[in-house]
N, C-alpha and C positions, 0 to 999 in steps of 0.2 A: 384432042379428046382427053388425054391424060390429065391435063391441067383442069379441064372442066369436071372430070370425075373427082378430083381432089377438092374442087371448090364447092360442089353441091353439098357434100356432107358438112362442111364447115358452116354453110349458111343455115343448115338445119340445126346445128349445134348452137349457133348464135341465136336462133329463134327460140330454142328451148331455154337458153340462158336468159333471154329477155323476159320470157314468160315467168321464169323462176324469180327473177328480180321483182317483177310486178307483184307476184303473189307474196313474196317475203317482205317487201317494202323496205323499211329502214333496218330490218333485223337480219339481213343477209350475213351468213357466217361461213367460216371455212368448212368445206365439205369433209365429212369424216371418211370419205372414200379414198382420199389421198393423204398420205403421211409425208411431212417435209423431210428432206434429206438432212442427216446430221451434219453439223458444222465441224468437219474434221480438222480444219485449219486452226481454229481457236485463235484467230488474229483479229484484233480490233482495228478496223480501217474506216475512218470517219470522213473520208474525202468527199463523198457524195452529199454529206449533210449540209454543205455550203454550196449549193448549185450555182448561185449567182457568181460567186468567186471563181468557181470552176469554169464557167463560160468565158470569163475574161482572161483566165490563165491559159486555156488551151487555144491553139491556133484556129482562126476562122477557117472553116472547111474550104479547101481549094486555094487558100491564100499563098501556098508555096508554089503554085503553078508558074512555070516559066514559058512564056509564049503559048504555043498550043501543045506543049509536051504533056504526056500523061502524068497522073499522080498516083502513087501507091498509098492508099489509106490504111492505117492500122487501127483495128477495132478490138479492144481488149480491156483488161483490168490492170491491177497494180503490178502483175508480173510483166506487163508490157510498159506500164508507165506508173511509177510510184509517186504517191503524193499528188498534190495539185499541180506543182510545177514540174515534177518529173526530173529534177536536176540532181538527185542524190544528196540532198542537204541533210538527210538523216543516215547516210551511209548505205541506203538501199537504192538499187537501180532496176529499172525495167528494161527488157531487151530491146524495146522499140527505140530507145535512145541511140543505140548503136547500129540499127538496121540499115541506115543510109550508107554506111561504109561499103556495102555490097552492091550498090547500084550506081551506074554512071549518071551523075547529077546533071550532066549536059544533055541527057536524054529523058530522064524521069526524076521526079522528086518524091521523097518519102515523107509522109505527114502522119505524125503520131497522134491519133485522136483518142487513144485509150485513156481510161481513167480508173484509178484505184477505187475499190469498193463496189464496183458495178457487177451485176450478174447479166446474163443474156436478157433477162426480163427488164431490169432497170435501164440498161444501156439502150435497149430497143425503144422503151417508152420515153425516156428523158433526154437522150443525147443523139440517137440515130436520126431524128427528124432534121436537126441542124447539119449533121454530117452529110445527109443526102443532098442538101442544097449545094454543096460544092462538087459533087460527083458528076463527071461528064462521060459521054461515050468514049470508050477506049481506056478508061481508068481501071485500076485494080484495087480490090478491097480484101485484105486479110482479116478473117474473123477468128479470134482465139479467146473464147469465153467459157466459164464454167466453174472457176474456183469459188465463186460466191453464190452459186445457185442452190444454196442450202439455207437452213434456218427456218424461221416462221414465214408463213404466207402473208399474214395480215398485220404483223406487229414488228417492232424492232426496225430493221432496214426494209422490211416488206419486199424482199428481193428473191425469195425462193421460187423455183419453178417445179413443175411436176416431173417426177423421175421418168427418164426414158425418152423415146422418140415418137410416141403416139401422135398421130395427126388428128385424132378425134377426142382425146381427153382434154377437158378444160374445166374450170371451176370459177365461180364468181365469189369474190371476197369483198368485204368492207374494210378499208384500211383503218387501223386503230391508232396509228402514230404517224408523225412526220407532217410535212406541209400539206399533204393531201388527205389528212385525217377525215374520215367520214365518206370519202369517195369510194365508189364501187369500181372494181377492176376485174377483168377476166384474165385468169392466169392459164397459160398453156404449158405444154411439156418443153423441156430443154430442146429437144429435136425440132419442135415446131417453131420455136424462136429462131433456130438456125435456118429453117426453111424460109422464114419471113425475110431474114437478112439476104439470103440467096436470091429469092424471087424479086425483091425490090432493087437489089444491085443490078440484076439482069435487066429489069424494066428500065433502068437508067442507061442501059447500053454499056455497062461496065462489067468487069470480070471478077466474080467472087472466088475466094480461096479459103478453105476451111483448114484449121490447124488444131491438133490436140493440145492439151494443156501442158505447161511447163511442169517438170517434176517437182515434188516436194521432197523433204528429207524427214526421216523418222529414226528414232533410236532402234538399234538392233543388238541382240545379245551375241551376234556372230563374232567370235574372237579373231577370225581371219581378216576382218575388216578393220581391226583396231590394234594391230601389232601384238596380238595375243591377249589384250585386255578383255575384261568380261563384257564390255559394252562399247558400242560405237554408233556410227550412222550409216544409213543406206538410203538409196533413192526410192521414191514411191512411183510406181507406174499406174496409169489410169486406163489401161487398155480395155478393162471390163466395164467401165462406166462412161465417163465423159469422152474419153478417147474413142471408145467403141461406138458411142452414139454419134459423134461427129463424123466418124468414118462411114457409118451407116447412111447418114443423110447425104454425105458427099457422093457415095456410090449410087444412091437412089436418084439424085438430081444431076448426076454426071458433072460433078464439081471437082476441081483439083484438090487433093487432100495431102497434107504433110503431117506425118506423125512426129511432131516436135517432141512430144513426151518421150518416145522411145529413142530418138536420135540423141537427145541430151542424156537420158538415163543410161544409155549404153556407154557414154563417156564417163559418167560418174562411177559405173561399175569397175572401171579400171583404176580408180583413184583410191588412195588410202582414206580411211574414215576421217582423219584430220583434214585432209585436203577437201573432201566433199563438204565438210562442215563449214569451211571458210568461203565456200561459194554461195553461202547464204549469210544474211546479216540480221541480227536481233531476233529472228524467229525462224520457223521451219519452212516458210513458203517464199518470203521475199529475198531476192538475190542481192549479193554484193556486186560490185563492178565485175569481179571475176565471173560470177555466175551469169550476170546479164550478158556479158560478152560471149560466154559460151553458148547461151541460148540464141543469141543473134546469129552466130556462125552456124549453129545447128539449123536454124530456120532457113538461112541462105543455102546450106548444103542440101536441105530437103527440097527446096524449090528447084535447085539445079538438077537434082536427081529424079524429080517427078517426071513420069512418062506421059502425063496428060497433054495432048496436042495443043490445048488452049494456052498452055504456059510458054510455048516457044517464043513468042515476041518478048515476054518478060525476061526469059532466060538470056536472050540476046543483049539485054541491057544490064546484065550483072557483071560485076568486077570484083577483084580481090578475093576470089573464092579459093585460090591455092594458098596453102599455109606458107607464111613467110619463113625463110630459112637463112642460114649464114652463107649458103652457096659453097660450102667446103667441097673440094674435089677428093673423093674417096678412091682408094686403091684396094683392090681385092686382098683380103686377108690382113689388112692393116687397120687397127682402131684409130680413132682420132682423140687427141687430148685438147679440149676446148679450154682456153684461158680467159677468165673474166675478171674485171676489176676496173680501176681508174687510171689516172695519168701515171702513177708509179709502175703500172703494168704496160701501158701503151701511151706513148707520147708522140712527138714529131718523128723521132726515130730515123732521122736522115742527115743530120749535121754532126760531124765528129766532135764539135765543140758545144752542141746544143743539148737539149733535154732528151733523155731516153728512158723508156720503160723496160723492165726486165723481160717482158714477154718477147721483145724483139731479139733476145738472146737465147730463146728456147732451143734454137738449132744447136747451140753449144752443148746442151746437156742431154737432149733426147736423140736417140738413134732413129733418124728419119727413114732408115731402111725397114724399121719395124713399126713405127707409129708416125702419124701425121699431126703436128702441132698447128693450131690455128688460134691467133690472138684476137679475141673478140672484145677486149677491154675498150673503154672509151674514157678519155680525160674528163674530169669534172663530175663524174657520176658517183652517186651513193647507191646503196642497195635499192633504196626507194625509187630513185629516178631511173636506174638501169632497168627496173621492172616496169615503171610507168611508161617509158619510151618504147616498150616492146622489144628491147634489145635481148632481154632474157628469153622472150618468146621465140626469137629466131634461133637461139641456142637450143632451147627445149625441143623445138620442132625438128632440129637437125640430129638429135641424139639417136644412137642405135645401141643395142646391147653390146657390151664390151668396151664402150667409149669411157673416157675419163673427163672430169670437169674440175679445174682448179678455180676456187672461189675466193677472191680477196677484195674486201672493201673496208672502209673505216675512215679514211682521210676526209671524206666529204659528208659522212653521216653525222658529223658533230654539229652541223648547221642548225638554224632555227626551223621549227616546224611550220610556222604560219606566215612567214614573210621572207624577204631576201630571195634566195634562189629556190626556196621551197624544196630543199633536198634533204633536210635533216630528218632523222627518225627518232622514235622514242628510245631513250637510253635503256639498256638492259636486254633481257632475253624472254621476258614474260609474254604470253599470248594475249597482248593487250592492243588497243587501238583507239583512235579518236578521229573525228571528221575535221578536215582542214579546208579552208577556202584558199585555193591556189590561184595565183596569177602568173602565167608564163607567156611571154611574148604578147602581152596585152589581152590574152584570153583568160577569163576567169571561170573556174569550175570547182566543184567539190571533190575531195579526195579523202579516202580513208587511209590514215597513216598508222603503220604498225611499228613494233619495236625492231631494233637492229637484229636481235636474235631471231625474231619471227621471220624476217626476210631471209636470213640464212637457212632457217629450217624449211622454208618454202622451196628454196633452190635445191636443198639436199633431197627433199621428198620428191620433187619433180624428176631429178636425175634417177632416183631409184625406180620410179614408176616406169621409166623408159629402159631400164636395165643397164644404166650407166653407173659409174662409180664416182661419187662426189668426194672432193678433198678440200678441206678448209685450209686457207693460208692466211696467217695473221698479217696485219698491215706492216709496211716497212717502217723503220724508225725515222724520226725527224732529226735534222742536224741541230739539235738543242742539247746543251751540256750543263745542266744544273749540278753544281758540286763537282765539276770536272768529269762526270760520267754522262754518256749519252742518254737522252731521255728515253724512258720506257713507260708503256701504258698498260702495265700488267694489272692495274687495279680498275681498268675500265674495259677497253676493247680487247685486251689480252685475256682478261677474266671472262668476258662474254663469249669469246671464241671457245675457250675451254669448256664453259658451261654447255654450249650448244653441242660441242664434240662429245661430251660425256652423255648428254641427254639422248642424242641421236645415234651414238656409236660410230660417228663419221671419222674417217682418218683426218689427222690434223698436223700440218706442218707449221711449226712456230717460227716462221721466217723473221718475225719481229725481234726475237731474242737471239736467233742465230746470227743475223746481220749485226745486231747491237753488240754482241760479244766480239765479233770481228773488228768493228770500228773502235770499240774500247781498247782493243789491242793495238790498233793502228795509231790511236791518239787523236785529240781534237784538231790539232793543226793540220795534219796530213789528211784527216777525214774530209776536209773541205774539197779535196779533189774528187770526191765521190758524189758531190752534189753540184747542182747547176742553177744559179740565179736566185735561189731561195733555200729555205730550210727543209723543203719536202721533196722537190723533184731531183732526180738523179742524173748525173752525167753518164756517158757511155761506160765509164769505169764502174760507177755505182750500179748501173743496170747489170753489168756482168757479175759484180759481187753478189747481188740479190739472186741472180739466176743460179749461181753456185750454191747459195744458201738453200734454194729449192731442192737441188740435187742432194745436198747433205741431209736435209730433212726427210726426203723420200727414202734415202738409203737407211737412215736410222729407223724409220717405221717398218721397213721391210715389206711394204704392201705390193700389190700387183703392179702399180705404175713404176716402181723401182726397177723392174725387170726390163723396162724400155729405155733406161738411161744408158748413155755412152759409157 
């Protein structure tokens, strides 16, 4: 009876609309009763203007299905899928690209049918018919739309919807622009388009899920968000409009609802303004890979936490929902010192005549009755690849207030940006970036590359967010002796370390010069005993020398970590 009651008024409305069109003929105009919502995003997204290209670039609905397994369809806009290809080729990513990581692909596949530039209205009219062709009973459909439901009703992108959730408000417009110019179209409220998605998904035997929009960012004068400066960035919540309207429809129709906006915004609340800013790229709405991955995890966390009974089968197919950590074993009352870096910090570390990193000798300098050292370094890594491979994430997720993090990179950061091992980063310390096409293990993808100093600043900022103390450690010297003195890189990496330390106020251990001074005193011939196999990697003796250098630097600084030395 409830469905019938909702249906009869709609028929009446449609009849009135038909009479209105007949009376007005070719002169139907936008009704003055409804004012379009302002375009608060101020972003030009032309994806939908080439619909034929779009149809060939997006997957055929249901084509990801394996045997009779269900499919999770994603319906959304550019915050879910940027550009036509959705591959980050402009440095922007939608969270739908990473959503599959949270589902067991042996049980369910995730299919990103989202498209940039679409509103609930344009997606429903232009793309939804094809998506429905691939939906089968038992499938799932996540609907997250609204960022583009503003602007004019009948011109431009012709994508605006009527504000709110009314089931009775509608209007007839004549499109003035685009491929459908001159065509008459009935426009409904945002909430009514959500109802249409829900009703038609259920009619196909599938399960609809509504989500609120991803957060935007906006300038804020709050100095607490920007290190005391007069301006910064803050997240934008949509609880009072699109978020509230989606929730209202979900409650009305008994549909699972995930407040993606609030889950992600609450994470942004804990970030510095600088960190919040780089979770977006090029504008205030489209996310970088960092932001897209955050939203994908937020969506997964929201699905897992939702108490709606209809979600239980989907929740049983979810994976990787726990945050990855280093697995460090903590002891009560003892902080942890995390050691990050490359092969000069962690190597094979098991053959007395082989290569050793100084992190293996941390037990020689730290009092393990007071602090727990854990060596998280990995050979061959630069700042860029250490972060790309999620090794830094595991450290970050493991941090607790009172911990320390030693950060030492540089030997591998000098590589090429766009070829080879794709581990080089932009020289210097400026907050700059570029998009690079990366090929790793025959897998090609796009990656935003930042400067060496930017990566250091990111790690410093992350540590402070968690209440841990970051300490920069300059790279170890190489066994090169121009002019009879060991090589020093004080005009490049040494300079950049100092610049970042000065800019951020981070403690800095200049291991590069501490060890170089010692080796200059030892002499070129005897210094060979401190290296193994080449000019970079150290022997056990060299590793011990560098560990001693760490202790010397910490004592000179007189910082908190120095109190945990033997």
